[in-house]
VOGU-3710 file (C-alpha; in Angstrom, 3 decimals, decimal comma):
1> mftfffvlsl> 1,731/-8,209/-73,089  -1,901/-8,313/-72,172  -1,619/-11,973/-70,850  1,194/-11,138/-68,552  -0,516/-7,815/-67,486  -3,535/-9,777/-66,542  -1,949/-12,628/-64,422  -0,053/-9,752/-62,692  -2,860/-7,958/-61,896  -4,919/-11,129/-61,107
11> sfiiyriyks> -1,634/-12,297/-58,661  -2,128/-8,863/-57,222  -5,904/-8,691/-56,250  -5,404/-12,343/-55,012  -2,875/-10,610/-52,588  -4,812/-8,208/-51,550  -7,703/-10,516/-50,874  -5,406/-12,609/-48,472  -3,833/-9,924/-46,558  -6,998/-8,267/-46,178
21> sekkqhnvvh> -8,438/-11,710/-45,195  -5,398/-12,352/-42,737  -5,887/-8,601/-41,024  -9,347/-9,692/-40,579  -8,686/-12,759/-38,912  -6,181/-10,633/-36,786  -8,736/-8,424/-35,847  -11,106/-11,452/-34,828  -8,158/-12,855/-32,512  -7,240/-9,705/-30,986
31> kvisrgvkkq> -11,485/-8,887/-29,841  -11,642/-12,655/-29,085  -8,460/-12,367/-26,542  -9,621/-9,264/-25,121  -13,344/-10,245/-24,592  -11,941/-13,510/-23,366  -10,162/-12,347/-20,708  -12,875/-9,858/-19,411  -15,271/-12,614/-19,828  -12,526/-15,054/-17,559
41> nknkqqtqhn> -12,124/-12,352/-14,959  -15,733/-11,819/-14,709  -16,631/-15,392/-14,007  -13,696/-15,460/-11,774  -15,158/-12,945/-9,784  -18,791/-14,086/-9,718  -17,493/-17,303/-8,296  -15,998/-15,863/-5,062  -18,930/-13,485/-4,710  -20,695/-16,518/-4,584
51> kiialdpdfd> -18,623/-17,960/-2,078  -19,076/-14,979/0,045  -22,975/-14,644/-0,427  -23,431/-18,287/0,697  -21,901/-17,645/4,067  -23,531/-14,169/4,504  -26,421/-13,469/2,125  -27,008/-10,061/3,120  -23,798/-9,132/1,475  -24,389/-5,964/-0,839
61> knhmitrvek> -21,498/-4,727/-2,786  -23,342/-1,323/-3,621  -23,623/-1,036/0,501  -20,215/-1,761/0,876  -18,763/0,860/-2,051  -20,769/3,314/0,512  -19,032/2,362/3,191  -15,481/2,389/1,546  -16,137/6,055/0,626  -17,192/7,021/3,891
71> affiikeaws> -13,903/4,944/5,620  -12,054/7,015/2,452  -12,879/10,598/4,211  -12,510/9,672/7,581  -8,863/7,991/6,985  -7,886/11,148/4,885  -8,979/13,426/7,235  -7,161/11,694/10,004  -3,971/11,278/8,313  -4,767/15,590/7,530
81> khdmssargf> -4,602/15,980/11,294  -2,102/13,939/12,339  -4,470/11,767/14,380  -5,707/8,354/13,234  -7,617/7,769/16,539  -11,281/8,207/14,234  -9,979/5,351/11,664  -8,008/3,219/14,286  -11,174/0,880/14,532  -10,991/-0,586/11,036
91> itdgifqryv> -7,484/-0,173/10,025  -4,717/-3,258/10,565  -1,601/-3,244/12,715  0,394/-2,599/9,532  -1,811/0,384/8,090  -1,793/2,047/11,551  2,345/1,779/11,841  2,781/3,296/8,703  0,918/6,193/9,221  2,275/6,879/12,967
101> iqftiqkkhq> 5,977/6,463/11,236  5,104/8,866/8,486  4,106/11,747/11,142  6,804/10,709/13,054  9,319/11,385/10,012  7,265/14,357/9,377  7,478/16,058/12,691  11,491/15,202/12,103  11,679/17,783/9,274  9,486/20,158/10,948
111> rhrkiddlsi> 6,608/19,647/8,055  2,831/18,986/8,360  1,233/17,737/5,065  -2,675/18,511/4,641  -5,227/17,302/2,627  -7,814/19,828/1,235  -11,323/20,034/-0,593  -10,890/16,331/-0,965  -13,376/14,417/-3,211  -13,964/10,914/-4,573
121> nhcelvgiea> -14,971/10,602/-8,771  -15,399/7,175/-8,630  -15,267/3,762/-6,275  -16,193/0,587/-7,861  -15,293/-3,283/-6,612  -12,730/-4,788/-8,714  -11,415/-7,909/-7,049  -13,088/-10,283/-4,976  -11,528/-13,495/-3,268  -13,159/-15,538/-0,858
131> dkffetlhfk> -11,284/-18,494/0,948  -11,101/-20,411/4,373  -8,708/-17,805/6,012  -10,250/-14,372/4,880  -12,765/-13,023/2,547  -10,942/-10,182/0,742  -12,446/-6,859/-1,393  -10,187/-4,872/-3,778  -11,898/-1,221/-4,343  -10,599/0,789/-7,164
141> issqarlite> -10,970/4,566/-5,556  -10,104/7,539/-8,198  -9,874/11,043/-6,400  -8,678/14,763/-6,672  -7,577/16,759/-3,386  -5,290/19,438/-2,927  -2,058/18,573/-1,019  -0,611/21,070/1,131  2,704/20,924/2,980  2,855/23,241/6,369
151> ktnrtkhphk> 6,462/24,467/7,830  5,789/23,766/11,804  8,574/25,810/12,506  7,199/29,066/10,813  4,554/31,735/11,288  1,697/30,640/9,088  0,479/33,312/6,490  -2,292/32,862/3,753  -0,863/31,264/0,784  -2,323/30,383/-2,555
161> lppytysvey> -3,576/26,873/-2,751  -2,115/24,426/-4,709  -3,506/22,702/-7,608  -5,428/19,665/-7,309  -3,740/16,652/-7,660  -5,426/13,607/-9,056  -4,866/10,021/-7,755  -5,984/6,570/-8,013  -5,705/3,833/-5,189  -6,638/0,429/-4,595
171> wtyirlpgvk> -8,296/-0,548/-1,347  -8,106/-3,737/0,091  -10,206/-5,166/2,729  -10,508/-8,217/4,825  -13,021/-10,038/7,162  -13,034/-13,601/8,235  -15,271/-15,804/6,777  -18,705/-16,243/8,328  -18,564/-13,031/9,439  -22,508/-11,748/8,643
181> trsqpglieg> -23,709/-8,085/7,016  -24,969/-5,970/10,083  -28,025/-4,191/9,545  -26,816/-1,596/12,220  -23,850/0,525/12,109  -20,074/-0,796/12,140  -16,239/-0,210/12,630  -16,502/2,298/9,971  -19,190/4,116/11,518  -17,153/4,041/15,125
191> icpncgatll> -19,697/1,499/16,842  -18,475/-1,930/17,982  -19,755/-4,552/15,927  -19,386/-7,274/18,989  -21,435/-5,178/21,545  -22,959/-1,787/19,596  -20,992/0,547/22,018  -19,329/3,938/20,597  -15,992/3,023/20,059  -13,187/5,463/21,849
201> lskfeqcqac> -9,822/4,267/20,455  -6,768/6,266/20,225  -3,462/3,508/20,086  -4,683/0,495/20,752  -7,857/-1,149/18,995  -9,711/-2,841/21,839  -13,155/-1,954/22,402  -13,556/-0,242/25,892  -16,466/-1,879/27,162  -16,307/-5,394/26,123
211> nslvtsgeyd> -12,666/-5,861/25,355  -13,093/-6,917/21,557  -10,190/-6,821/18,911  -12,030/-5,052/16,678  -9,662/-4,712/14,027  -8,709/-8,424/13,793  -11,450/-8,995/11,196  -13,613/-11,051/13,243  -16,656/-8,878/13,171  -16,394/-6,533/10,095
221> wilakitqee> -14,275/-5,448/7,196  -11,294/-3,763/7,811  -8,322/-2,208/5,700  -5,317/-3,990/5,335  -3,406/-2,449/2,257  -3,468/0,644/0,185  -1,994/0,501/-3,222  -1,031/2,988/-5,792  -2,163/2,606/-9,738  1,179/1,826/-11,013
231> ewrfqnakrq> 2,435/-0,857/-8,347  -1,424/-2,512/-8,423  -2,123/-5,863/-9,976  -4,635/-8,244/-9,062  -2,851/-10,363/-5,907  -4,556/-13,712/-6,088  -4,232/-15,357/-2,443  -4,391/-18,758/-4,481  -1,047/-18,192/-6,224  1,326/-21,137/-6,203
241> ikgvaeyqvv> 3,778/-20,547/-3,842  6,920/-22,625/-3,081  6,427/-24,387/0,028  2,884/-23,125/1,272  0,979/-26,417/0,201  3,258/-28,261/2,048  3,957/-26,309/5,032  0,111/-26,050/5,474  -0,053/-29,616/5,788  1,791/-29,401/8,916
251> daafnlpvie> 0,414/-25,728/9,712  -3,270/-26,282/8,014  -4,122/-22,466/9,605  -0,723/-21,011/7,653  -1,877/-18,342/5,081  -0,792/-15,126/3,605  -2,469/-12,201/5,028  -1,478/-12,706/8,359  2,228/-12,912/7,017  1,633/-10,087/5,047
261> drvsvifwrl> 0,250/-7,653/7,612  2,784/-8,758/9,706  5,960/-7,721/7,468  3,937/-4,532/7,069  4,291/-4,139/10,530  7,976/-4,924/10,358  9,027/-3,000/7,711  7,869/0,275/9,163  9,156/-0,075/12,459  12,519/-1,037/10,586
271> qkawlsqnsa> 12,005/2,862/9,459  11,638/3,802/12,757  14,673/2,261/13,915  16,734/3,896/11,304  15,185/7,615/12,062  15,937/7,043/15,878  19,050/5,472/15,012  17,937/3,098/17,682  17,160/-0,870/17,305  14,560/-0,352/20,198
281> piqpiahaty> 11,544/-0,230/17,707  12,400/-3,802/16,276  13,063/-5,429/19,806  9,480/-6,844/19,927  9,479/-8,310/16,555  12,837/-9,284/15,544  15,220/-12,453/16,741  18,285/-11,022/19,184  20,533/-12,500/16,918  19,295/-9,555/14,281
291> vdyfnknelk> 18,893/-7,190/16,589  22,868/-7,633/17,406  23,342/-7,310/13,497  21,250/-4,838/12,875  22,850/-2,244/15,609  26,633/-3,286/13,997  25,606/-3,058/10,285  22,602/-1,237/9,829  22,969/1,567/11,820  24,625/4,113/9,215
301> nhyfddvelg> 23,814/7,716/10,306  20,750/7,793/7,884  17,391/7,091/7,250  14,475/7,229/4,734  11,765/9,974/3,967  8,674/9,855/1,707  8,649/6,326/2,245  6,359/4,417/0,443  5,346/0,505/0,739  4,661/-1,210/-2,657
311> lcevssvefg> 4,616/-4,845/-2,968  4,666/-6,785/-0,045  4,379/-10,709/-0,758  5,546/-14,042/0,213  8,098/-16,030/-1,875  8,902/-18,940/-0,232  8,463/-20,946/2,666  10,806/-23,515/4,045  11,116/-26,316/6,851  14,171/-25,792/8,980
321> defdkvfvlv> 15,993/-27,835/11,527  14,966/-25,443/14,167  13,296/-22,786/12,917  10,862/-22,783/10,149  11,379/-19,820/7,540  9,080/-17,615/5,580  10,919/-15,231/2,726  8,867/-11,627/1,780  9,460/-10,180/-0,943  9,080/-6,219/0,001
331> kwkatkvsfe> 9,186/-3,239/-2,559  9,499/0,440/-1,912  10,231/3,563/-2,685  12,010/6,256/-0,501  14,795/9,201/-0,424  17,565/8,325/1,428  18,824/11,490/4,406  22,247/12,102/6,049  22,429/12,601/9,278  26,108/14,215/8,739
341> akvksitgyy> 25,018/16,452/5,766  21,496/16,319/6,322  20,675/16,604/2,535  18,241/14,248/0,831  19,418/11,927/-2,086  17,363/11,031/-5,154  14,147/8,974/-4,656  15,690/4,959/-4,992  13,202/2,300/-6,015  14,477/-1,226/-3,777
351> ahhltlirkn> 13,483/-4,828/-3,469  14,374/-6,595/0,019  13,798/-9,965/1,097  12,500/-10,328/4,737  13,250/-13,579/6,437  11,199/-14,368/9,050  11,688/-17,965/11,488  9,219/-19,747/13,791  9,925/-22,526/16,226  9,487/-25,822/14,343
361> gvlsntkkgl> 5,997/-27,391/15,443  4,506/-23,648/16,548  0,951/-23,404/14,713  -1,020/-20,475/13,167  -4,354/-19,299/14,703  -6,628/-18,118/12,062  -9,620/-17,434/14,891  -7,478/-14,794/16,374  -7,767/-13,246/12,582  -4,731/-10,213/12,184
371> hslhcyscga> -2,620/-9,788/15,317  0,575/-8,581/13,890  1,060/-6,439/17,379  -0,642/-8,084/19,825  0,843/-11,023/22,133  -0,006/-13,799/20,639  -0,314/-15,709/24,306  -2,864/-13,757/25,657  -3,740/-11,639/22,962  -2,853/-8,066/24,605
381> pqsesyhdsc> -1,738/-4,963/22,537  2,068/-4,649/22,790  3,414/-1,703/24,743  4,765/1,528/22,544  7,622/1,424/25,061  8,822/-1,616/22,686  9,638/-4,174/25,308  10,320/-7,467/24,330  7,978/-9,393/26,378  4,131/-8,864/27,108
391> qychstfnhg> 3,398/-6,605/29,705  0,483/-8,804/30,880  1,147/-12,291/30,584  5,300/-12,140/29,838  5,763/-14,727/27,112  8,459/-13,463/25,241  8,073/-11,922/21,791  11,163/-12,631/19,769  12,311/-15,577/20,447  10,117/-17,212/17,506
401> eldwvlngft> 8,482/-19,849/20,169  5,003/-18,120/19,278  5,160/-15,776/16,187  7,240/-15,356/12,940  10,324/-12,774/13,970  12,392/-10,805/11,879  15,719/-12,548/11,031  16,978/-10,955/8,207  16,456/-7,937/5,370  18,667/-8,767/2,545
411> phinrvvqlk> 18,561/-6,696/-0,676  17,080/-8,612/-3,315  20,009/-9,034/-5,379  21,687/-10,917/-2,499  19,004/-13,432/-2,283  18,830/-14,171/-6,211  22,718/-14,792/-5,672  22,022/-17,777/-3,212  19,255/-19,106/-5,188  21,130/-19,826/-8,526
421> gksfsiesgp> 20,108/-23,362/-9,948  17,286/-23,013/-7,541  13,631/-22,526/-8,400  12,625/-18,973/-7,587  9,364/-17,589/-5,670  6,913/-19,413/-7,808  7,164/-23,143/-8,828  6,703/-23,827/-12,444  4,654/-27,112/-13,689  1,521/-28,097/-15,366
431> gksrgqifdp> -0,987/-25,081/-14,132  1,135/-23,267/-12,223  2,590/-20,146/-13,268  6,096/-19,611/-13,941  8,686/-17,257/-13,091  9,178/-14,312/-10,191  6,375/-12,091/-8,686  5,996/-9,441/-11,745  4,076/-5,944/-11,100  4,335/-2,798/-13,939
441> isllsglvli> 7,118/-1,356/-11,606  9,385/-4,349/-11,716  9,086/-4,552/-15,087  9,702/-0,919/-15,775  12,436/-0,634/-13,546  14,271/-4,122/-15,476  14,002/-2,525/-18,661  15,386/0,934/-17,747  18,358/-0,819/-15,625  18,490/-2,806/-19,281
451> lladgkahpk> 18,389/0,234/-21,521  21,313/2,026/-19,192  23,593/-0,804/-19,403  25,693/0,616/-21,992  25,810/3,937/-19,786  22,792/6,017/-21,193  19,016/5,480/-22,648  19,094/6,919/-26,478  15,628/8,505/-27,499  14,045/5,787/-28,968
461> eiallsefsr> 14,676/3,659/-26,068  13,187/6,507/-24,036  10,224/7,021/-26,201  10,006/3,320/-26,113  9,800/3,265/-22,119  6,937/6,373/-22,417  4,351/4,387/-24,615  5,415/1,140/-22,109  4,541/3,448/-19,071  1,830/5,397/-20,599
471> krkipqhvld> -0,300/2,161/-21,426  0,466/0,740/-18,212  -1,172/3,815/-16,290  2,324/4,531/-14,718  2,675/8,327/-14,279  5,275/10,142/-16,262  6,792/11,585/-12,572  7,759/8,195/-11,880  9,031/6,978/-15,101  11,455/10,361/-14,553
481> evmlagenge> 11,999/8,967/-10,968  13,042/5,297/-12,143  15,420/6,522/-14,745  16,999/8,779/-12,034  17,182/6,759/-9,849  18,877/4,148/-12,342  21,317/6,379/-13,312  22,494/7,109/-9,765  23,051/3,966/-8,989  19,595/3,487/-6,594
491> lkmlapdeal> 17,169/1,252/-8,384  17,473/-1,910/-6,832  14,168/-3,352/-7,783  13,711/-6,483/-9,409  15,161/-6,565/-13,078  15,514/-9,312/-15,652  19,086/-9,433/-15,739  19,024/-10,597/-12,124  16,522/-12,886/-12,684  16,712/-16,541/-13,019
501> dasawlikmi> 15,428/-16,934/-16,421  15,015/-14,232/-18,911  12,776/-16,105/-20,886  9,908/-15,828/-17,953  10,346/-11,950/-18,191  9,589/-12,020/-22,008  7,012/-13,736/-21,386  5,230/-12,082/-18,916  5,792/-8,934/-20,933  3,939/-10,823/-23,905
511> emclidgeis> 0,909/-11,563/-21,915  0,998/-7,853/-20,704  1,042/-6,521/-24,083  -1,752/-9,319/-25,060  -4,123/-8,015/-22,159  -6,109/-5,990/-24,765  -5,821/-8,376/-27,546  -2,904/-7,049/-29,974  0,577/-5,991/-29,297  1,426/-2,347/-31,092
521> kkehellilf> 4,238/-1,540/-33,259  6,149/0,458/-30,460  5,190/-2,879/-27,643  6,856/-4,788/-30,492  9,912/-2,818/-31,015  10,330/-2,882/-27,171  10,034/-6,754/-26,993  12,785/-6,993/-30,050  14,832/-4,219/-28,135  14,290/-6,828/-24,377
531> gkkfnilaie> 15,597/-9,647/-26,503  19,220/-8,084/-27,916  19,726/-7,666/-24,430  19,699/-11,163/-23,400  20,897/-12,543/-26,865  17,262/-13,509/-27,984  16,393/-13,611/-31,599  13,867/-11,807/-33,012  12,518/-14,609/-34,831  12,603/-16,455/-31,494
541> idiriketrt> 10,376/-13,527/-29,929  7,791/-13,401/-33,229  7,287/-17,468/-32,553  6,461/-17,002/-28,873  4,061/-14,027/-29,377  2,072/-16,393/-31,789  2,226/-19,218/-28,877  1,252/-16,636/-26,668  -1,850/-15,464/-28,645  -2,682/-18,760/-30,215
551> klyldaklal> -3,156/-19,845/-26,027  -4,985/-16,692/-25,090  -6,857/-17,018/-27,743  -7,865/-20,824/-27,518  -8,702/-19,632/-23,410  -10,637/-16,389/-24,587  -12,818/-19,046/-27,048  -13,072/-21,653/-24,212  -14,481/-18,505/-21,446  -16,947/-17,329/-24,490
561> apesnvs> -18,140/-20,548/-25,412  -21,727/-20,411/-23,776  -21,913/-16,589/-24,515  -21,812/-17,035/-28,506  -20,525/-19,071/-31,251  -17,072/-17,225/-31,586  -15,216/-18,711/-34,791
//
C-alpha cells in the first residue's frame, strides 16, 4: 500500500513539475512574441525614418509633432466655423470635399455642429513610410472636447454645456520625396513654402502670389487622411495588391496615395449628388456612361446623413482592351434619410467597390503630387459649377483620356460574386499576404453577421463580441451600432461568409489575437464559435493556433537575436 501511494505521489509531483515547466515555456513564448512584434515594427519604422533623413537631414519628428498639434487646432476650429479657408493650404482635395459636403448636409438639417474646450491629451508619431512616390507620416492624436449641436432655425438661448467627449484619431500626412524641412514657417503656419507669401486661400489652393499648387505635397507636408481609432490599422503602401506590380511596368509612376485621394473626392461628390438628387457633382469625375446609370438607378429619393468614410484602399488593377481599371474598396457608415418621410433610418455600415477607368496608354505623373480636383492637362482647379471640361484649356475631364474617372459603385457582395473562383484583392504566394483587406471593424461586422445568421445573438455570443471589441479598442457604442445594423439589414461590410476563403479570416483572427503574445480564454471561445459556423473543427483551430504561434515565435526570435540570447 505504501508503495502504491509513493508511486502515486511521485507521479503527481512529476506531473506538476511538467505542467509548471510547460506553463513557464508557454509564458516565455508569449513574451518573446510580444517583444518580437514590437521590435520588428520598431526596426521597420527606423528603416523608413532613415530613408527620409537621407533625403532631408533636418527632418525632426518632435518638431513635426508640434506642427501637427497646431494643425489639429486650426482644422477643428475651421470645422467649427464651417469655414475651411484657414486650413485649405495643408489639406488635400479629398479632405476638403469631406468637410464642405458635411457642412452642406448640416445646413440641410438646419444645424451647426461645433467644438468647444478642445485640448490634446497626447500626440505621437506611430508610423512612417517612404518610397519613390511619397513620404508618409501617421500620427495618433488623443483629444477631448465638448461637442455642441445648434439648431440654426431657432433662437439661441444659454444652454448647459455637454460633457466632454474623448476621441482618438490617426492623422496621415504626406509629401513628395526630397522636399526639405524648412527653418521658416510653411503651410501649416499659413505661409507659401515656395515664395514666402502669406496664403489667402478659400475654395482653391493656389498661392495668390506665385500660383503654386501648395496642396500637392510638392512643397510641404499636407494632411491626406483622418481615421478613427476603431478603423485604424497600419496600411503599408508596399502591400502586395493584385496587378499593381505588373501595371507599374507600363506606368512606372502609378501609385496608391494618388488613387485613394481621388476616390475620396469621388465618394464625397457621390454624397453631394444624393443630397441634391442631381448628378451634376459627379459629372467632372465620372464617365458619361456611369452618369447615365446614376441618373436612372441611384437617384431614389434618399440621401445619407452623419457620413463617415472609413477604409479607402486599392484592391486590384487590371489591363483592359480600351480602358484600364482600378478597383477600390471603401467602407463607410451613415444613416439613410428619405426625402418623402423626412426620417432617418438606423446607422448602416457599408462596403462598396468603386471602379475607375482610364484609356490605355495614359501615364501617371507623380511630379504633380496630389491633384484630385485639378485639370490633369494644365493644372487649373476645377470649377465649383461642376463643368465636365476645364474652363481654362477646355480639356475634357470625364472621358478617361487624361485621368482616372468613376465607372462603377458596386456593393461589395456583388463584386465577390463576380470573383468566385478567382484570387481576390491580395495575391497569395511566398512572402505575400493572403486574403482580403482586414481591419477591426470588418472583422467585427463579419462576426456579428455570423452570430446573427440564426436570427438572434445569444448572451454568451454578445459577451464574446464585447470582449473582442474591448481588446480591439472598439467603443461599446460602435458595437451596439453594428449589432443594430445587422438586425435591421443595414450591415453590409466585409464578412467571412462573403469571403472566398473563410480559413484566411480564421488565420487573420488568430494573428490579431496573438499580437500581444497570447490568446485569452474568451478569444479562444470566439475562435471555436467562428469555426463552428464554417464546419472547422476545434482541433483544426487549435492546430492553426499552434502553427501561427510557432511562426510568430520564430520570427520574433530572429528579430530579437541581435538584442539578446532568447531561449
